[in-house]
C-alpha positions in Angstrom: 9.7 15.8 -60.3 10.9 19.7 -59.6 12.6 22.0 -62.4 14.3 24.8 -62.7 14.1 27.1 -65.3 16.6 29.9 -65.5 15.9 31.3 -68.8 15.1 34.8 -67.1 18.5 34.8 -65.6 20.6 34.8 -68.8 21.9 37.8 -71.3 20.5 36.0 -74.0 16.8 36.9 -72.6 16.8 39.9 -70.5 19.9 41.9 -71.9 23.0 43.2 -70.2 21.8 42.6 -66.7 21.9 38.8 -67.6 24.6 36.1 -67.2 25.9 34.0 -69.9 26.5 30.6 -70.8 30.6 31.2 -70.8 30.9 32.5 -67.1 29.2 30.0 -65.9 31.0 27.2 -67.6 33.8 28.9 -66.1 32.5 28.5 -62.7 32.2 24.5 -63.6 35.3 23.4 -61.6 34.6 25.3 -58.8 31.1 23.8 -58.8 32.1 20.3 -58.9 34.9 20.6 -55.8 31.9 22.2 -53.5 29.8 19.4 -54.7 32.5 16.8 -53.9 32.6 18.1 -50.7 28.8 17.2 -49.9 29.1 13.8 -51.8 32.3 12.7 -50.1 33.2 15.0 -46.9 31.0 14.6 -44.7 33.0 13.6 -41.7 35.7 16.1 -42.3 32.6 18.8 -41.7 29.8 18.8 -39.4 26.6 19.9 -40.3 26.9 18.1 -43.8 24.8 15.1 -41.7 21.4 16.5 -42.9 22.1 14.9 -46.2 21.8 11.6 -44.5 18.1 12.1 -43.2 16.5 10.8 -46.5 18.0 7.1 -45.7 16.4 7.3 -41.8 14.5 4.7 -40.2 11.5 6.0 -39.1 10.4 3.7 -36.7 10.5 5.8 -33.5 8.8 8.7 -34.9 5.7 6.4 -35.5 6.0 4.8 -32.6 5.7 8.1 -30.7 2.9 9.2 -32.9 1.1 6.2 -31.6 1.9 7.2 -28.0 -0.8 10.7 -29.3 -2.9 8.6 -30.6 -6.8 9.3 -28.6 -5.9 12.8 -27.6 -7.9 15.7 -28.7 -4.6 18.0 -29.1 -1.3 18.3 -30.3 1.0 21.3 -28.3 4.6 21.5 -30.3 7.1 24.2 -28.2 9.9 25.0 -30.2 11.6 28.3 -32.1 13.8 28.8 -35.1 14.0 25.6 -37.3 12.4 23.9 -34.5 9.0 25.1 -35.1 9.5 27.3 -38.6 10.1 23.3 -40.4 7.2 21.2 -39.0 5.2 24.6 -39.4 5.5 24.3 -43.4 4.8 20.9 -43.2 1.9 21.6 -41.4 0.0 24.2 -43.5 1.2 22.5 -46.7 -0.1 19.6 -46.3 -2.7 19.9 -44.4 -3.9 24.3 -44.0 -5.9 25.1 -41.9 -5.9 21.6 -40.2 -7.5 22.7 -36.9 -11.0 24.0 -39.2 -11.2 20.7 -41.6 -13.9 18.3 -40.7 -11.9 15.6 -42.4 -9.3 15.8 -39.8 -11.3 15.0 -36.6 -10.1 12.0 -36.3 -6.6 13.9 -35.9 -5.2 15.9 -33.2 -5.7 19.6 -33.6 -2.2 21.4 -33.8 -1.0 24.0 -32.0 3.0 25.1 -32.5 3.8 28.4 -29.7 7.5 29.3 -30.7 8.1 32.6 -29.0 8.1 33.9 -25.4 5.1 35.8 -25.9 2.9 35.3 -22.5 -0.3 36.2 -24.8 -0.3 33.8 -27.1 0.8 31.1 -24.7 -2.8 32.1 -23.2 -4.5 32.2 -26.3 -3.4 28.7 -26.8 -4.5 27.4 -23.6 -7.8 28.9 -23.8 -8.4 27.1 -27.2 -7.7 23.4 -25.5 -8.4 21.2 -22.9 -4.6 21.0 -21.4 -5.5 17.5 -20.2 -6.6 15.8 -23.5 -3.2 17.4 -25.2 0.7 15.8 -26.2 3.3 17.9 -25.8 6.4 17.8 -28.0 9.3 19.4 -26.9 11.6 20.4 -29.4 15.1 21.8 -28.7 18.2 20.3 -30.1 20.7 22.1 -27.4 18.2 20.9 -24.5 18.5 24.3 -23.3 16.9 27.0 -26.0 15.3 29.7 -23.4 12.1 30.2 -24.8 11.2 26.6 -25.2 12.2 25.4 -21.9 10.7 28.3 -19.8 7.3 27.3 -22.0 7.7 23.4 -21.2 8.6 24.4 -17.6 4.9 26.3 -17.5 3.1 23.2 -19.1 4.4 20.6 -17.2 3.3 22.8 -14.2 -0.2 22.8 -15.4 -0.1 19.5 -16.4 1.0 18.1 -13.2 -1.1 19.9 -11.4 -4.0 18.5 -13.2 -2.6 14.6 -14.0 -0.2 13.9 -11.2 2.2 11.3 -12.0 0.8 10.9 -15.6 1.9 14.1 -16.6 4.8 12.9 -17.6 3.3 10.3 -20.5 2.1 13.1 -22.5 5.4 15.0 -23.1 7.9 13.7 -25.9 11.2 15.3 -25.7 13.1 15.8 -29.4 16.4 17.0 -28.4 20.4 15.3 -28.6 20.7 11.6 -28.4 23.2 12.0 -25.5 23.6 15.7 -24.5 21.2 18.5 -22.5 19.2 18.7 -19.8 16.3 17.6 -21.7 18.1 14.5 -22.8 18.6 14.1 -18.9 15.0 14.4 -18.0 14.2 11.7 -20.8 16.6 9.4 -19.2 14.4 9.9 -16.1 11.4 8.5 -18.3 10.2 11.1 -20.3 9.3 9.5 -24.0 11.8 11.3 -26.8 13.2 11.1 -30.1 16.7 12.4 -31.0 18.0 14.9 -33.4 21.2 13.5 -35.0 24.6 15.2 -33.5 25.7 16.5 -36.4 22.1 18.1 -38.1 21.8 22.0 -37.2 18.5 22.9 -36.2 17.8 25.0 -39.8 18.8 21.8 -41.2 16.5 19.7 -39.4 13.2 19.6 -40.8 13.1 16.1 -42.3 14.1 15.1 -38.7 11.8 13.6 -35.9 11.8 17.3 -35.2 8.7 17.5 -38.8 7.9 14.1 -39.0 6.4 13.5 -35.5 4.0 16.6 -36.6 4.3 14.9 -39.8 2.6 11.6 -38.5 0.2 13.2 -36.0 -1.5 15.5 -38.8 -1.3 12.0 -40.9 0.8 12.8 -43.3 3.0 11.1 -45.8 6.3 10.9 -44.1 7.6 8.1 -46.1 6.9 10.2 -49.1 8.7 13.1 -47.5 11.9 11.1 -47.5 11.4 9.6 -50.4 11.1 13.0 -52.2 14.3 14.3 -50.7 16.4 10.8 -51.8 14.7 11.5 -55.2 16.1 15.8 -55.1 19.7 14.0 -53.3 20.2 12.4 -56.9 19.3 14.9 -58.9 21.3 17.7 -56.7 24.5 15.6 -56.7 24.8 14.4 -60.3 28.5 15.4 -61.4 27.1 16.6 -64.6 27.0 20.6 -64.2 24.1 21.3 -66.7 21.7 18.6 -65.6 22.2 19.8 -61.6 19.6 22.1 -60.5 21.0 22.5 -57.2 24.4 23.4 -58.5 23.1 25.7 -61.5 20.6 27.8 -58.4 23.3 28.2 -56.4 25.8 29.4 -59.3 23.9 31.6 -60.6 22.9 33.4 -57.2 26.5 33.6 -56.1 27.3 35.2 -59.9 25.0 37.6 -59.3 26.0 38.5 -56.3 29.5 38.7 -57.1 29.2 40.1 -60.3 26.0 42.5 -60.2 25.6 43.0 -56.9 22.4 41.4 -56.2 22.4 40.4 -52.6 18.5 40.2 -52.2 17.1 36.9 -53.2 13.0 37.0 -52.9 11.5 33.7 -52.9 8.2 33.8 -54.0 6.1 30.7 -54.0 2.5 30.9 -55.8 0.6 28.9 -53.4 -0.9 30.2 -50.2 0.1 26.7 -48.7 3.7 27.8 -49.3 3.7 31.0 -47.3 5.5 29.7 -44.1 8.2 27.2 -46.5 9.2 31.5 -47.4 9.4 32.0 -43.8 11.8 28.5 -43.5 13.7 29.7 -46.5 14.8 33.5 -45.0 16.1 31.2 -41.2 18.1 28.4 -43.7 19.4 31.7 -45.7 20.0 34.1 -43.1 21.8 32.1 -40.3 23.5 30.1 -43.1 25.3 32.6 -45.5 25.3 36.0 -43.3 28.4 35.9 -41.5 32.6 37.5 -41.5 30.6 40.2 -43.7 29.4 38.5 -46.5 26.1 37.4 -47.3 22.5 37.5 -48.7 19.7 38.3 -47.8 16.5 36.3 -48.0 12.9 38.6 -48.8 9.7 36.2 -48.0 7.1 36.6 -50.1 3.9 34.5 -51.4 1.8 35.0 -54.9 -0.3 36.6 -55.7 -0.8 38.1 -52.6 2.9 40.4 -52.9 2.0 41.1 -56.9 0.1 44.0 -55.3 2.4 45.2 -52.3 5.8 44.3 -53.7 6.7 44.3 -57.6 6.9 47.8 -57.6 9.9 47.1 -55.8 11.2 45.1 -57.7 10.6 46.2 -61.0 11.7 50.1 -60.5 13.5 49.7 -57.2 17.3 49.3 -56.9 18.8 46.6 -59.2 19.8 44.4 -56.0 17.3 41.4 -56.2 17.1 38.1 -57.9 13.5 37.0 -57.6 13.1 32.9 -57.4 9.8 32.3 -58.0 8.2 28.5 -57.0 5.1 27.4 -59.5 2.9 24.1 -58.5 1.1 22.8 -61.6 -1.2 21.0 -60.5 -3.0 22.7 -56.9 -5.1 19.9 -56.3 -8.5 21.6 -56.1 -10.4 24.0 -58.6 -13.1 26.3 -58.9 -14.2 27.5 -62.3 -15.1 31.1 -62.0 -19.3 30.6 -63.4 -20.6 32.9 -65.9 -22.1 35.7 -64.1 -22.1 39.6 -64.0 -21.3 39.4 -67.7 -21.9 42.9 -68.7 -18.6 44.1 -66.7 -15.9 44.3 -68.9 -13.7 44.1 -66.0 -15.7 40.3 -64.9 -16.8 38.3 -68.0 -13.4 37.8 -69.7 -12.7 36.0 -66.3 -15.6 33.6 -66.9 -14.9 30.0 -67.7 -11.5 29.8 -66.4 -10.1 28.1 -63.5 -8.8 29.8 -60.1 -5.7 27.6 -60.8 -5.5 29.0 -64.0 -5.5 32.5 -62.8 -2.7 32.1 -60.2 -0.3 30.2 -62.7 -1.4 32.9 -65.5 -0.3 35.5 -62.9 2.9 34.1 -61.8 3.8 33.5 -65.4 3.1 37.0 -66.3 5.1 38.5 -63.1 8.2 36.6 -64.5 8.1 37.4 -68.4 7.2 41.2 -66.4 10.5 41.3 -64.5 12.5 39.7 -67.4 11.1 42.6 -70.0 12.2 45.2 -67.2 15.8 43.2 -67.4 15.0 42.0 -63.5 16.9 38.4 -63.9 14.3 35.6 -62.3 14.3 32.0 -62.3 11.2 29.5 -61.4 11.3 26.2 -59.5 8.6 23.9 -60.5 6.8 21.1 -59.1 3.8 19.2 -60.1 1.9 19.1 -57.3 2.1 20.3 -54.0 2.1 17.1 -52.1 4.3 15.0 -49.0 6.7 13.8 -52.0 7.6 17.1 -53.9 7.8 18.7 -50.2 10.4 16.7 -50.0 12.0 17.9 -52.7 11.7 21.4 -51.9 13.2 21.0 -48.5 15.9 19.0 -49.8 17.0 21.0 -52.9 17.4 24.3 -50.9 19.3 23.1 -48.1 21.6 21.7 -51.1 21.6 25.0 -52.4 22.7 26.9 -49.3 25.0 24.5 -48.7 26.9 24.7 -52.1 26.7 28.9 -51.7 28.0 29.1 -48.3 30.9 26.6 -50.0 31.0 29.5 -52.9 31.3 32.2 -49.9 34.0 30.6 -48.7 32.1 30.2 -45.4 31.1 28.1 -43.0 27.4 27.6 -44.1 26.6 25.0 -41.2 27.2 27.5 -37.5 25.7 30.7 -36.4 28.3 32.2 -34.7 26.6 36.1 -33.4 23.6 33.9 -32.6 25.3 32.5 -29.8 26.3 36.0 -28.1 22.7 37.2 -28.1 21.6 34.0 -26.2 24.9 34.3 -23.5 23.6 38.0 -23.2 20.1 37.2 -22.2 21.4 33.7 -20.1 23.6 37.0 -17.9 19.7 39.2 -17.7 18.0 35.6 -16.3 20.6 35.0 -14.1 22.1 31.8 -15.3 25.0 30.7 -13.1 28.1 31.6 -14.9 27.3 34.6 -17.0 27.6 37.5 -14.4 29.9 39.1 -16.5 27.2 39.1 -19.5 24.7 40.5 -16.7 27.1 43.3 -16.0 27.6 43.8 -19.7 24.1 44.4 -20.2 23.5 46.6 -17.0 26.4 49.0 -17.9 24.6 49.0 -21.9 22.0 50.9 -20.0 23.7 53.7 -19.2 25.0 54.3 -22.9 21.3 53.5 -23.9 20.0 56.5 -21.9 21.9 59.0 -23.8 19.8 59.7 -27.0 15.8 59.1 -25.8 12.4 61.3 -26.2 
């Protein structure tokens, strides 16, 4: 079960830059009020429907995955939460998937998450499009980057397979609205994203679960982990709820200490994409109305050699959040070679897992000694069950932190303006005024350039 150690957030251990039990306790009422919104007021605030996902029926996802059985490749088209969540699952539960001999019975997986034509060309040169299943993910059914890629690929597949082309696509979108839903109604296979689940909260919906099924991951384990995390993260006993404590600590640090940057550093290469997923979740949920917290993605031990100097001696504006994996699921004992060299001999007999975990623990303490607050989330192992817990824990922490900041953690109003301006530039009907706005702005941009 996921655990939280916040000893190095407290004044008792790190001195005056830490907080106190009294200050945490004074926040109990506000924290439990926020928790009640999550537990009992889902209908009052669209966006909280993600809390229902752990109990969903995944039969449609399993049936969709069976449609793809026998194909050599699985190509996912999505952007933002529609790609970051599935990418987390792929890299955490089946790292280096396409190169692994033990995955030869599973399709190779490719994720196209941008509008960069060079990337799409590279993907297409790496697979046989005639032996590929394609999952198109767009909650709105009209995400420009994803739809453009879908149009390109459908044209390629139709030219090759004719009427069979539609059978190679699975559309994951809103159950009622949008152009993808209208296409699905004409015969394309589809999966639904519940209407009240935003893209950045959608990893435990069909968005992430179809890829999980395709690679042979334990989808039931993902949801079971999320259910168990829900039980812990909705406890009303303040000192027993890790999500409440994490959110309160982060909020107090930004309010009282000006620590508005939150570094997430998992000590596992398999969680590197998780840091990126967290960045979207944190940024898009909490950055609005002049308020917010800035996420900072990292991975240990790699970034000890590139970033820790800043965390140790730079501005006192950060909280560092470690993720520690107790059992990495594999290990190598460092052999007794090069014994005459001091920089090597002390390592012999230790495991690589022991080294990475020692690095994590040492970095916690080094920061604490320099009065830099940090907390550690620990999971026993990195399997589907504990990954499900991590996803759900961070989603609840994000929602609670948004409530503490007194903003809506489920909307993203400013993202929409960029989309509207893009629609205008690309000639979408009804957005002519936005095209005019961009063209006029080009004159202003001509004033200062070299």
